C-alpha positions as YAML, in Angstrom:
chain: A
units: angstrom
residues:
- id: 1
  name: UNK
  ca: [108.76, 58.82, 149.48]
- id: 2
  name: UNK
  ca: [109.67, 62.23, 150.74]
- id: 3
  name: UNK
  ca: [112.83, 62.36, 148.59]
- id: 4
  name: UNK
  ca: [110.96, 61.59, 145.34]
- id: 5
  name: UNK
  ca: [108.37, 64.28, 145.87]
- id: 6
  name: UNK
  ca: [110.76, 67.27, 145.64]
- id: 7
  name: UNK
  ca: [112.53, 65.71, 142.64]
- id: 8
  name: UNK
  ca: [109.16, 65.15, 140.93]
- id: 9
  name: UNK
  ca: [108.12, 68.74, 141.66]
- id: 10
  name: UNK
  ca: [111.40, 70.08, 140.25]
- id: 11
  name: UNK
  ca: [111.01, 67.93, 137.14]
- id: 12
  name: UNK
  ca: [107.42, 69.15, 136.72]
- id: 13
  name: UNK
  ca: [108.51, 72.79, 137.08]
- id: 14
  name: UNK
  ca: [111.38, 72.36, 134.62]
- id: 15
  name: UNK
  ca: [109.11, 70.61, 132.11]
- id: 16
  name: UNK
  ca: [106.51, 73.38, 132.44]
- id: 17
  name: UNK
  ca: [109.15, 76.06, 131.91]
- id: 18
  name: UNK
  ca: [110.58, 74.27, 128.86]
- id: 19
  name: UNK
  ca: [107.10, 73.86, 127.32]
- id: 20
  name: UNK
  ca: [106.19, 77.50, 127.99]
- id: 21
  name: UNK
  ca: [109.55, 78.67, 126.65]
- id: 22
  name: UNK
  ca: [109.06, 76.60, 123.51]
- id: 23
  name: UNK
  ca: [105.53, 77.93, 123.02]
- id: 24
  name: UNK
  ca: [106.59, 81.57, 123.38]
- id: 25
  name: UNK
  ca: [109.60, 81.04, 121.11]
- id: 26
  name: UNK
  ca: [107.36, 79.48, 118.45]
- id: 27
  name: UNK
  ca: [104.84, 82.31, 118.80]
- id: 28
  name: UNK
  ca: [107.61, 84.92, 118.52]
- id: 29
  name: UNK
  ca: [108.89, 83.40, 115.29]
- id: 30
  name: UNK
  ca: [105.80, 82.09, 113.49]
- id: 31
  name: UNK
  ca: [102.81, 83.63, 115.24]
- id: 32
  name: UNK
  ca: [100.52, 86.39, 113.93]
- id: 33
  name: UNK
  ca: [102.94, 89.01, 115.24]
- id: 34
  name: UNK
  ca: [106.09, 86.93, 114.73]
- id: 35
  name: UNK
  ca: [109.23, 87.55, 112.75]
- id: 36
  name: UNK
  ca: [108.14, 85.66, 109.61]
- id: 37
  name: UNK
  ca: [104.86, 87.56, 109.47]
- id: 38
  name: UNK
  ca: [106.70, 90.85, 109.90]
- id: 39
  name: UNK
  ca: [109.05, 90.04, 107.00]
- id: 40
  name: UNK
  ca: [106.04, 89.20, 104.84]
- id: 41
  name: UNK
  ca: [104.31, 92.46, 105.76]
- id: 42
  name: UNK
  ca: [107.47, 94.47, 105.00]
- id: 43
  name: UNK
  ca: [107.76, 92.83, 101.56]
- id: 44
  name: UNK
  ca: [104.10, 93.56, 100.84]
- id: 45
  name: UNK
  ca: [104.59, 97.14, 102.04]
- id: 46
  name: UNK
  ca: [107.52, 97.62, 99.66]
- id: 47
  name: UNK
  ca: [105.48, 96.20, 96.76]
- id: 48
  name: UNK
  ca: [102.57, 98.51, 97.53]
- id: 49
  name: UNK
  ca: [104.89, 101.53, 97.71]
- id: 50
  name: UNK
  ca: [106.28, 100.70, 94.27]
- id: 51
  name: UNK
  ca: [102.77, 100.34, 92.86]
- id: 52
  name: UNK
  ca: [101.79, 103.66, 94.47]
- id: 53
  name: UNK
  ca: [104.77, 105.43, 92.90]
- id: 54
  name: UNK
  ca: [103.97, 103.95, 89.47]
- id: 55
  name: UNK
  ca: [100.35, 105.09, 89.80]
- id: 56
  name: UNK
  ca: [101.49, 108.58, 90.78]
- id: 57
  name: UNK
  ca: [103.59, 108.79, 87.62]
- id: 58
  name: UNK
  ca: [100.69, 107.53, 85.51]
- id: 59
  name: UNK
  ca: [98.33, 110.02, 87.16]
- id: 60
  name: UNK
  ca: [100.73, 112.89, 86.45]
- id: 61
  name: UNK
  ca: [100.93, 111.84, 82.79]
- id: 62
  name: UNK
  ca: [97.14, 111.65, 82.50]
- id: 63
  name: UNK
  ca: [96.71, 115.03, 84.19]
- id: 64
  name: UNK
  ca: [99.24, 116.51, 81.76]
- id: 65
  name: UNK
  ca: [97.41, 115.07, 78.74]
- id: 66
  name: UNK
  ca: [94.07, 116.23, 80.12]
- id: 67
  name: UNK
  ca: [95.42, 119.73, 80.64]
- id: 68
  name: UNK
  ca: [96.87, 119.76, 77.13]
- id: 69
  name: UNK
  ca: [93.48, 118.77, 75.67]
- id: 70
  name: UNK
  ca: [91.49, 121.29, 77.72]
- id: 71
  name: UNK
  ca: [89.60, 124.28, 76.31]
- id: 72
  name: UNK
  ca: [91.96, 126.71, 77.99]
- id: 73
  name: UNK
  ca: [95.11, 125.41, 76.34]
- id: 74
  name: UNK
  ca: [95.12, 123.28, 73.19]
- id: 75
  name: UNK
  ca: [98.23, 121.41, 72.15]
- id: 76
  name: UNK
  ca: [98.07, 121.09, 68.37]
- id: 77
  name: UNK
  ca: [100.60, 118.26, 68.24]
- id: 78
  name: UNK
  ca: [98.58, 116.21, 70.70]
- id: 79
  name: UNK
  ca: [95.39, 116.96, 68.79]
- id: 80
  name: UNK
  ca: [97.08, 115.87, 65.55]
- id: 81
  name: UNK
  ca: [98.29, 112.65, 67.19]
- id: 82
  name: UNK
  ca: [94.83, 111.85, 68.57]
- id: 83
  name: UNK
  ca: [93.20, 112.51, 65.19]
- id: 84
  name: UNK
  ca: [95.66, 110.13, 63.53]
- id: 85
  name: UNK
  ca: [95.21, 107.40, 66.15]
- id: 86
  name: UNK
  ca: [91.47, 107.55, 66.66]
- id: 87
  name: UNK
  ca: [90.17, 108.66, 63.27]
- id: 88
  name: UNK
  ca: [92.89, 107.21, 61.08]
- id: 89
  name: UNK
  ca: [93.58, 110.57, 59.44]
- id: 90
  name: UNK
  ca: [96.75, 111.57, 57.61]
- id: 91
  name: UNK
  ca: [98.07, 114.65, 55.89]
- id: 92
  name: UNK
  ca: [97.97, 115.02, 52.11]
- id: 93
  name: UNK
  ca: [101.77, 115.04, 51.81]
- id: 94
  name: UNK
  ca: [102.24, 111.74, 53.68]
- id: 95
  name: UNK
  ca: [102.60, 108.27, 52.19]
- id: 96
  name: UNK
  ca: [101.06, 105.31, 54.03]
- id: 97
  name: UNK
  ca: [103.07, 102.08, 54.10]
- id: 98
  name: UNK
  ca: [101.36, 98.90, 55.25]
...
């Protein structure tokens, strides 16, 4: 009986180490802070950066149009375009084709 006890203890220790190693490996790959989650976060980060850049461009365009329509500086071409789009106006020398 004394020879089976050390072998059983070694087997129990090895089994415990294998289970713990497997658990930590699984957690490192698929856990909340694992590799797969990190890849997903990086992809989402890249998508959000692209959306941010697109919104910055759109904001710059809107600021430019707002500045051009302000009381301080009036862009006659933009005013003409807005009158045509919104009010449906046209000049007397133009021909409308439907």
